[in-house]
C-alpha positions as CSV (number, residue, x, y, z in Angstrom):
1,X,-206.3,-7.0,0.4
2,X,-206.9,-11.0,1.5
3,X,-208.9,-12.6,-1.6
4,X,-212.5,-12.8,0.6
5,X,-212.9,-9.3,1.1
6,X,-211.6,-9.5,-2.9
7,X,-214.9,-11.2,-3.4
8,X,-216.7,-9.7,-0.8
9,X,-216.6,-6.3,-2.7
10,X,-216.4,-7.7,-6.3
11,X,-219.7,-9.5,-5.3
12,X,-221.6,-6.3,-3.7
13,X,-220.9,-4.7,-7.1
14,X,-218.3,-2.4,-5.6
15,X,-215.9,-0.7,-7.7
16,X,-212.6,-3.3,-7.5
17,X,-210.0,-2.1,-10.1
18,X,-207.8,-0.2,-8.2
19,X,-207.2,-3.2,-5.1
20,X,-206.1,-4.5,-9.0
21,X,-202.4,-4.7,-9.7
22,X,-202.8,-4.0,-13.8
23,X,-199.3,-3.1,-14.8
24,X,-198.8,-6.4,-15.8
25,X,-201.8,-7.8,-17.5
26,X,-201.9,-8.8,-20.9
27,X,-204.1,-10.2,-23.3
28,X,-203.7,-13.2,-23.9
29,X,-203.2,-14.4,-28.1
30,X,-203.8,-11.2,-28.9
31,X,-200.1,-11.1,-30.5
32,X,-200.5,-8.3,-33.6
33,X,-197.9,-9.5,-36.5
34,X,-198.3,-6.9,-40.1
35,X,-199.3,-8.3,-42.6
36,X,-200.2,-7.2,-46.8
37,X,-202.6,-8.3,-49.2
38,X,-203.9,-7.1,-52.3
39,X,-207.8,-6.6,-53.6
40,X,-208.6,-5.7,-56.3
41,X,-210.2,-2.0,-56.7
42,X,-214.1,-2.7,-56.6
43,X,-213.3,-4.7,-52.9
44,X,-212.3,-1.6,-51.5
45,X,-215.1,1.2,-52.7
46,X,-216.8,-1.8,-51.5
47,X,-215.1,-2.5,-47.8
48,X,-214.3,1.4,-47.7
49,X,-218.3,2.3,-48.8
50,X,-219.3,-0.1,-45.7
51,X,-216.7,1.1,-43.0
52,X,-218.3,4.3,-44.0
53,X,-221.4,3.5,-43.3
54,X,-220.5,1.6,-39.9
55,X,-218.4,4.7,-38.7
56,X,-214.9,2.6,-38.2
57,X,-211.5,2.6,-40.3
58,X,-210.9,-0.1,-43.3
59,X,-208.5,-2.3,-40.8
60,X,-211.5,-2.0,-38.4
61,X,-213.9,-3.9,-40.5
62,X,-211.6,-6.1,-42.4
63,X,-211.1,-7.6,-38.9
64,X,-213.8,-7.5,-37.6
65,X,-215.5,-9.9,-40.9
66,X,-212.4,-12.1,-41.2
67,X,-212.6,-13.0,-37.4
68,X,-216.7,-13.4,-37.5
69,X,-215.7,-15.5,-41.1
70,X,-213.7,-18.1,-38.7
71,X,-215.6,-17.9,-36.0
72,X,-218.7,-19.0,-37.5
73,X,-216.5,-21.4,-39.3
74,X,-214.7,-22.7,-35.9
75,X,-218.5,-23.2,-34.7
76,X,-219.2,-24.9,-38.0
77,X,-216.3,-27.9,-37.0
78,X,-218.0,-27.8,-33.3
79,X,-220.8,-28.8,-34.4
80,X,-220.2,-31.5,-37.6
81,X,-216.5,-32.6,-36.5
82,X,-215.2,-34.9,-39.7
83,X,-215.4,-38.3,-38.1
């Protein structure tokens, strides 16, 4: 299929997923590395409580919160660069 035909189908809202070869697709900067972190008991209890409330795993809540915090830091640095 030529690019113009693909673009036409996509722009028309047609499903183009069957027209894509995703066999080599990857998500950039998503490589995983295992780390070990020691947390105090009280913190694990709170993490587990919040994870249960949200219906996710402890690992998920840690990743979500770390990601949110890192995004806040990056955003703050963009808004207030050091001179």
